[in-house]
BADRENTI-940258 format. One record per residue (C-alpha): residue number from 1; residue in one letter; chain; x, y, z. Coordinates in steps of 0.5 Angstrom, whole numbers, plus 500, padded with zeros to 3 digits. Each point is the difference from the previous one (the first is absolute). Layout:
(node NUM, 'A', 'A', (X, Y, Z))
...
***
This chain:
(node 1, 'M', 'A', (918, 772, 862))
(node 2, 'S', 'A', (498, 501, 492))
(node 3, 'G', 'A', (501, 492, 498))
(node 4, 'R', 'A', (505, 496, 498))
(node 5, 'S', 'A', (503, 500, 492))
(node 6, 'D', 'A', (499, 493, 500))
(node 7, 'D', 'A', (492, 500, 502))
(node 8, 'T', 'A', (498, 501, 492))
(node 9, 'T', 'A', (505, 494, 498))
(node 10, 'A', 'A', (500, 495, 504))
(node 11, 'V', 'A', (497, 494, 498))
(node 12, 'Q', 'A', (494, 500, 505))
(node 13, 'A', 'A', (499, 507, 498))
(node 14, 'M', 'A', (493, 502, 500))
(node 15, 'H', 'A', (500, 508, 499))
(node 16, 'M', 'A', (503, 504, 494))
(node 17, 'R', 'A', (503, 506, 504))
(node 18, 'V', 'A', (504, 500, 506))
(node 19, 'T', 'A', (495, 500, 506))
(node 20, 'P', 'A', (502, 501, 508))
(node 21, 'R', 'A', (501, 494, 504))
(node 22, 'V', 'A', (499, 504, 507))
(node 23, 'G', 'A', (492, 499, 501))
(node 24, 'G', 'A', (503, 495, 506))
(node 25, 'I', 'A', (502, 506, 504))
(node 26, 'A', 'A', (492, 502, 501))
(node 27, 'I', 'A', (498, 493, 502))
(node 28, 'F', 'A', (505, 499, 505))
(node 29, 'G', 'A', (499, 507, 502))
(node 30, 'A', 'A', (493, 499, 501))
(node 31, 'L', 'A', (501, 493, 503))
(node 32, 'A', 'A', (504, 504, 506))
(node 33, 'C', 'A', (495, 505, 501))
(node 34, 'S', 'A', (495, 494, 501))
(node 35, 'A', 'A', (504, 498, 505))
(node 36, 'L', 'A', (496, 507, 504))
(node 37, 'F', 'A', (494, 498, 498))
(node 38, 'A', 'A', (501, 492, 502))
(node 39, 'P', 'A', (494, 497, 505))
(node 40, 'I', 'A', (504, 501, 506))
(node 41, 'V', 'A', (499, 492, 502))
(node 42, 'V', 'A', (505, 499, 494))
(node 43, 'S', 'A', (504, 507, 500))
(node 44, 'Q', 'A', (507, 497, 503))
(node 45, 'S', 'A', (499, 494, 496))
(node 46, 'Y', 'A', (499, 503, 493))
(node 47, 'I', 'A', (506, 505, 501))
(node 48, 'A', 'A', (504, 494, 502))
(node 49, 'F', 'A', (497, 497, 493))
(node 50, 'L', 'A', (502, 507, 497))
(node 51, 'V', 'A', (508, 499, 502))
(node 52, 'G', 'A', (500, 493, 496))
(node 53, 'V', 'A', (496, 504, 494))
(node 54, 'S', 'A', (506, 506, 500))
(node 55, 'L', 'A', (505, 495, 499))
(node 56, 'L', 'A', (496, 497, 493))
(node 57, 'F', 'A', (499, 507, 498))
(node 58, 'V', 'A', (508, 502, 501))
(node 59, 'I', 'A', (501, 496, 496))
(node 60, 'G', 'A', (495, 501, 494))
(node 61, 'L', 'A', (502, 507, 500))
(node 62, 'K', 'A', (506, 499, 499))
(node 63, 'E', 'A', (500, 496, 494))
(node 64, 'D', 'A', (494, 506, 498))
(node 65, 'L', 'A', (505, 505, 500))
(node 66, 'G', 'A', (505, 497, 495))
(node 67, 'F', 'A', (504, 496, 505))
(node 68, 'P', 'A', (501, 493, 498))
(node 69, 'V', 'A', (497, 494, 504))
(node 70, 'S', 'A', (499, 493, 499))
(node 71, 'P', 'A', (493, 497, 498))
(node 72, 'R', 'A', (504, 495, 506))
(node 73, 'L', 'A', (501, 505, 505))
(node 74, 'R', 'A', (494, 503, 499))
(node 75, 'L', 'A', (496, 493, 501))
(node 76, 'L', 'A', (506, 500, 506))
(node 77, 'A', 'A', (497, 507, 503))
(node 78, 'V', 'A', (493, 497, 500))
(node 79, 'G', 'A', (503, 494, 504))
(node 80, 'A', 'A', (503, 504, 504))
(node 81, 'A', 'A', (494, 504, 501))
(node 82, 'S', 'A', (496, 494, 502))
(node 83, 'L', 'A', (505, 498, 505))
(node 84, 'I', 'A', (500, 506, 504))
(node 85, 'V', 'A', (493, 501, 500))
(node 86, 'I', 'A', (499, 492, 502))
(node 87, 'V', 'A', (505, 502, 506))
(node 88, 'L', 'A', (498, 506, 502))
(node 89, 'L', 'A', (492, 497, 500))
(node 90, 'D', 'A', (501, 493, 501))
(node 91, 'V', 'A', (496, 499, 494))
(node 92, 'W', 'A', (500, 495, 494))
(node 93, 'L', 'A', (494, 497, 496))
(node 94, 'P', 'A', (496, 495, 504))
(node 95, 'R', 'A', (497, 496, 495))
(node 96, 'I', 'A', (498, 499, 492))
(node 97, 'G', 'A', (494, 496, 501))
(node 98, 'V', 'A', (503, 493, 499))
(node 99, 'R', 'A', (500, 495, 506))
(node 100, 'F', 'A', (505, 498, 500))
(node 101, 'F', 'A', (505, 505, 498))
(node 102, 'D', 'A', (496, 505, 505))
(node 103, 'H', 'A', (504, 495, 505))
(node 104, 'L', 'A', (507, 501, 498))
(node 105, 'I', 'A', (499, 506, 499))
(node 106, 'Q', 'A', (500, 503, 506))
(node 107, 'Y', 'A', (507, 498, 501))
(node 108, 'W', 'A', (504, 506, 500))
(node 109, 'F', 'A', (505, 496, 495))
(node 110, 'I', 'A', (494, 498, 496))
(node 111, 'G', 'A', (495, 506, 501))
(node 112, 'V', 'A', (506, 506, 499))
(node 113, 'P', 'A', (504, 498, 493))
(node 114, 'F', 'A', (492, 499, 497))
(node 115, 'T', 'A', (498, 507, 503))
(node 116, 'L', 'A', (506, 502, 497))
(node 117, 'L', 'A', (498, 497, 494))
(node 118, 'I', 'A', (494, 503, 499))
(node 119, 'T', 'A', (502, 507, 502))
(node 120, 'A', 'A', (504, 501, 494))
(node 121, 'G', 'A', (496, 497, 495))
(node 122, 'V', 'A', (494, 506, 501))
(node 123, 'S', 'A', (506, 504, 501))
(node 124, 'N', 'A', (503, 498, 493))
(node 125, 'G', 'A', (493, 499, 497))
(node 126, 'F', 'A', (499, 508, 502))
(node 127, 'N', 'A', (506, 502, 497))
(node 128, 'L', 'A', (499, 495, 493))
(node 129, 'I', 'A', (494, 504, 499))
(node 130, 'D', 'A', (502, 507, 501))
(node 131, 'G', 'A', (501, 504, 493))
(node 132, 'V', 'A', (493, 499, 497))
(node 133, 'N', 'A', (496, 507, 502))
(node 134, 'G', 'A', (496, 498, 507))
(node 135, 'L', 'A', (500, 493, 499))
(node 136, 'A', 'A', (506, 499, 507))
(node 137, 'A', 'A', (495, 505, 503))
(node 138, 'L', 'A', (493, 498, 499))
(node 139, 'T', 'A', (501, 492, 502))
(node 140, 'A', 'A', (504, 503, 507))
(node 141, 'I', 'A', (494, 505, 501))
(node 142, 'F', 'A', (495, 494, 498))
(node 143, 'A', 'A', (504, 495, 505))
(node 144, 'S', 'A', (500, 505, 505))
(node 145, 'V', 'A', (492, 500, 500))
(node 146, 'A', 'A', (499, 493, 499))
(node 147, 'I', 'A', (505, 498, 506))
(node 148, 'A', 'A', (496, 505, 504))
(node 149, 'L', 'A', (493, 498, 498))
(node 150, 'I', 'A', (502, 493, 502))
(node 151, 'A', 'A', (504, 502, 507))
(node 152, 'H', 'A', (492, 504, 501))
(node 153, 'Q', 'A', (496, 493, 499))
(node 154, 'G', 'A', (505, 497, 505))
(node 155, 'G', 'A', (500, 506, 505))
(node 156, 'Y', 'A', (507, 502, 499))
(node 157, 'A', 'A', (498, 508, 501))
(node 158, 'T', 'A', (508, 502, 501))
(node 159, 'M', 'A', (502, 497, 493))
(node 160, 'V', 'A', (493, 503, 496))
(node 161, 'S', 'A', (503, 507, 502))
(node 162, 'L', 'A', (507, 498, 499))
(node 163, 'C', 'A', (498, 498, 492))
(node 164, 'M', 'A', (496, 505, 499))
(node 165, 'M', 'A', (506, 505, 502))
(node 166, 'L', 'A', (504, 497, 495))
(node 167, 'A', 'A', (495, 500, 494))
(node 168, 'A', 'A', (499, 507, 501))
(node 169, 'V', 'A', (508, 501, 500))
(node 170, 'T', 'A', (500, 496, 493))
(node 171, 'L', 'A', (494, 504, 497))
(node 172, 'G', 'A', (504, 506, 501))
(node 173, 'F', 'A', (506, 497, 496))
(node 174, 'F', 'A', (494, 498, 496))
(node 175, 'V', 'A', (497, 506, 497))
(node 176, 'V', 'A', (508, 502, 498))
(node 177, 'N', 'A', (501, 494, 497))
(node 178, 'Y', 'A', (495, 499, 496))
(node 179, 'P', 'A', (498, 500, 494))
(node 180, 'F', 'A', (506, 504, 499))
(node 181, 'G', 'A', (505, 497, 502))
(node 182, 'L', 'A', (503, 507, 503))
(node 183, 'I', 'A', (504, 496, 505))
(node 184, 'F', 'A', (500, 492, 502))
(node 185, 'L', 'A', (501, 496, 507))
(node 186, 'G', 'A', (508, 498, 498))
(node 187, 'D', 'A', (502, 495, 505))
(node 188, 'A', 'A', (500, 503, 507))
(node 189, 'G', 'A', (493, 501, 498))
(node 190, 'A', 'A', (497, 494, 497))
(node 191, 'Y', 'A', (505, 495, 505))
(node 192, 'T', 'A', (497, 505, 506))
(node 193, 'L', 'A', (493, 498, 497))
(node 194, 'G', 'A', (501, 493, 499))
(node 195, 'F', 'A', (503, 499, 507))
(node 196, 'V', 'A', (495, 504, 503))
(node 197, 'L', 'A', (494, 496, 498))
(node 198, 'S', 'A', (503, 494, 501))
(node 199, 'W', 'A', (501, 501, 507))
(node 200, 'F', 'A', (493, 503, 500))
(node 201, 'G', 'A', (498, 493, 498))
(node 202, 'I', 'A', (504, 496, 505))
(node 203, 'A', 'A', (497, 504, 505))
(node 204, 'V', 'A', (493, 499, 499))
(node 205, 'I', 'A', (502, 492, 500))
(node 206, 'L', 'A', (503, 501, 507))
(node 207, 'N', 'A', (495, 504, 503))
(node 208, 'V', 'A', (493, 496, 496))
(node 209, 'P', 'A', (500, 493, 501))
(node 210, 'D', 'A', (493, 499, 495))
(node 211, 'V', 'A', (504, 504, 494))
(node 212, 'S', 'A', (503, 495, 495))
(node 213, 'P', 'A', (508, 502, 498))
(node 214, 'W', 'A', (497, 498, 493))
(node 215, 'A', 'A', (495, 506, 500))
(node 216, 'I', 'A', (506, 505, 503))
(node 217, 'L', 'A', (504, 496, 493))
(node 218, 'L', 'A', (495, 502, 496))
(node 219, 'T', 'A', (500, 507, 501))
(node 220, 'L', 'A', (507, 501, 498))
(node 221, 'F', 'A', (499, 494, 494))
(node 222, 'W', 'A', (502, 505, 494))
(node 223, 'P', 'A', (507, 502, 503))
(node 224, 'L', 'A', (502, 493, 502))
(node 225, 'A', 'A', (497, 497, 494))
(node 226, 'D', 'A', (504, 504, 496))
(node 227, 'T', 'A', (507, 498, 504))
(node 228, 'L', 'A', (498, 493, 499))
(node 229, 'L', 'A', (498, 501, 493))
(node 230, 'A', 'A', (508, 503, 499))
(node 231, 'M', 'A', (503, 494, 504))
(node 232, 'Y', 'A', (497, 495, 496))
(node 233, 'R', 'A', (501, 504, 493))
(node 234, 'R', 'A', (508, 501, 502))
(node 235, 'S', 'A', (500, 493, 502))
(node 236, 'R', 'A', (498, 497, 494))
(node 237, 'G', 'A', (504, 505, 495))
(node 238, 'N', 'A', (507, 499, 505))
(node 239, 'K', 'A', (500, 506, 501))
(node 240, 'A', 'A', (503, 503, 507))
(node 241, 'A', 'A', (494, 501, 505))
(node 242, 'M', 'A', (501, 508, 501))
(node 243, 'M', 'A', (501, 501, 493))
(node 244, 'P', 'A', (495, 505, 497))
(node 245, 'D', 'A', (496, 499, 494))
(node 246, 'R', 'A', (494, 503, 496))
(node 247, 'L', 'A', (495, 493, 502))
(node 248, 'H', 'A', (496, 503, 506))
(node 249, 'A', 'A', (493, 500, 499))
(node 250, 'H', 'A', (498, 507, 501))
(node 251, 'Q', 'A', (506, 501, 494))
(node 252, 'L', 'A', (497, 496, 495))
(node 253, 'V', 'A', (493, 504, 501))
(node 254, 'M', 'A', (505, 506, 498))
(node 255, 'R', 'A', (502, 497, 494))
(node 256, 'A', 'A', (493, 497, 497))
(node 257, 'I', 'A', (496, 505, 501))
(node 258, 'E', 'A', (506, 505, 496))
(node 259, 'I', 'A', (501, 495, 496))
(node 260, 'C', 'A', (493, 498, 498))
(node 261, 'F', 'A', (496, 505, 502))
(node 262, 'L', 'A', (504, 507, 500))
(node 263, 'G', 'A', (507, 499, 496))
(node 264, 'R', 'A', (507, 501, 501))
(node 265, 'G', 'A', (501, 507, 503))
(node 266, 'R', 'A', (495, 501, 506))
(node 267, 'R', 'A', (502, 496, 506))
(node 268, 'H', 'A', (499, 507, 504))
(node 269, 'I', 'A', (492, 498, 499))
(node 270, 'S', 'A', (500, 492, 500))
(node 271, 'N', 'A', (505, 501, 507))
(node 272, 'S', 'A', (494, 502, 502))
(node 273, 'L', 'A', (495, 496, 497))
(node 274, 'T', 'A', (503, 494, 503))
(node 275, 'T', 'A', (497, 502, 507))
(node 276, 'L', 'A', (495, 501, 498))
(node 277, 'V', 'A', (499, 492, 497))
(node 278, 'L', 'A', (503, 497, 504))
(node 279, 'A', 'A', (496, 504, 506))
(node 280, 'P', 'A', (494, 495, 500))
(node 281, 'F', 'A', (506, 494, 501))
(node 282, 'V', 'A', (503, 503, 506))
(node 283, 'V', 'A', (494, 501, 504))
(node 284, 'A', 'A', (497, 494, 498))
(node 285, 'P', 'A', (504, 495, 504))
(node 286, 'Q', 'A', (500, 506, 507))
(node 287, 'I', 'A', (492, 501, 500))
(node 288, 'V', 'A', (500, 491, 500))
(node 289, 'A', 'A', (505, 501, 505))
(node 290, 'V', 'A', (494, 504, 504))
(node 291, 'V', 'A', (495, 495, 499))
(node 292, 'L', 'A', (503, 494, 502))
(node 293, 'W', 'A', (504, 503, 505))
(node 294, 'D', 'A', (499, 494, 506))
(node 295, 'N', 'A', (498, 494, 495))
(node 296, 'N', 'A', (508, 497, 498))
(node 297, 'L', 'A', (498, 495, 496))
(node 298, 'A', 'A', (496, 505, 494))
(node 299, 'A', 'A', (506, 505, 501))
(node 300, 'F', 'A', (505, 495, 500))
(node 301, 'L', 'A', (496, 498, 493))
(node 302, 'A', 'A', (499, 508, 497))
(node 303, 'V', 'A', (507, 499, 500))
(node 304, 'L', 'A', (501, 495, 496))
(node 305, 'V', 'A', (495, 502, 495))
(node 306, 'F', 'A', (504, 507, 500))
(node 307, 'L', 'A', (505, 497, 499))
(node 308, 'A', 'A', (498, 496, 493))
(node 309, 'L', 'A', (497, 506, 498))
(node 310, 'F', 'A', (507, 505, 501))
(node 311, 'F', 'A', (504, 495, 496))
(node 312, 'G', 'A', (495, 497, 495))
(node 313, 'S', 'A', (499, 508, 498))
(node 314, 'F', 'A', (507, 501, 500))
(node 315, 'A', 'A', (501, 495, 495))
(node 316, 'L', 'A', (494, 502, 496))
(node 317, 'L', 'A', (503, 507, 500))
(node 318, 'L', 'A', (506, 498, 498))
(node 319, 'A', 'A', (498, 496, 495))
(node 320, 'T', 'A', (496, 506, 498))
(node 321, 'V', 'A', (505, 506, 499))
(node 322, 'R', 'A', (505, 495, 497))
(node 323, 'S', 'A', (494, 498, 494))
(node 324, 'F', 'A', (500, 507, 499))
(node 325, 'R', 'A', (508, 501, 499))
(node 326, 'P', 'A', (501, 497, 493))
(node 327, 'R', 'A', (493, 505, 497))
(node 328, 'L', 'A', (504, 505, 502))
(node 329, 'K', 'A', (506, 499, 497))
(node 330, 'T', 'A', (496, 498, 494))
(node 331, 'S', 'A', (496, 506, 500))
(node 332, 'R', 'A', (507, 505, 501))
(node 333, 'N', 'A', (504, 496, 495))
(node 334, 'I', 'A', (493, 502, 495))
(node 335, 'G', 'A', (501, 507, 502))
(node 336, 'A', 'A', (507, 500, 498))
(node 337, 'A', 'A', (499, 497, 493))
(node 338, 'T', 'A', (495, 505, 499))
***
């Protein structure tokens, strides 16, 4: 459980030393124990839900322990886990806040695939942002609290309890993960958190008629936006959708901190600083979600604004990092000559 030898040499690596990837064990273990404290009215449904979560956890843990699991198989595991939840609870995403499509999504042959797509996107998004110390955990904590506040405003007390339990579970991991990165979520923890949060959001949409689905999306904006950016970036470069790279927003911020301020060889500092820099941008959509929880049009427009800001900031950051590279090469050549 000391980590894998290729964790520091992979193209997407963000640590300079081998780091344990088994934080998911604590996350899933605490979630399983939380079933004992779940509100009685949903205890059976919650246990059935955890059956689906367990499949995803086991597949992710296999990868974390060093047994190769392809990205395709991990996404299939997310789909299978969601199908288990759908079959056991007979629910799927009921609406997305677009009138015509909301009518179509009531049919299982449209609603079920769309639900699989959403849950896979959120789950994979959390896996993408795991590696920068504290970023995935911080996102999950504030997403849990934001969904709890929305549920509270909508009178859905059961989900308030479940979300706050998840926030407490993740906070326990966060204090070990940040700032020194002594352990991180790994596939088991990241996929589990993303999966649970996506289904908690669906549960709120199911049980709170006034809630805007776009507000729920805003609570999970950062991992979803990063996933969309990765898909767009790889499609433009004619690369495989599952191929890892070093161009995620958090990776660029970390490299910008190193190149522009700290200098190379200080990844252990820039890694943790990245979460501090990004925290306001992660939390801002979640705050807006709570404020606009029942205003569907405003929440939809907020999603568009945040997407424009996210993609625009990424382009600006990428240009900034690239502009500093020639200067660094020039300074190195001058230093070598003297």
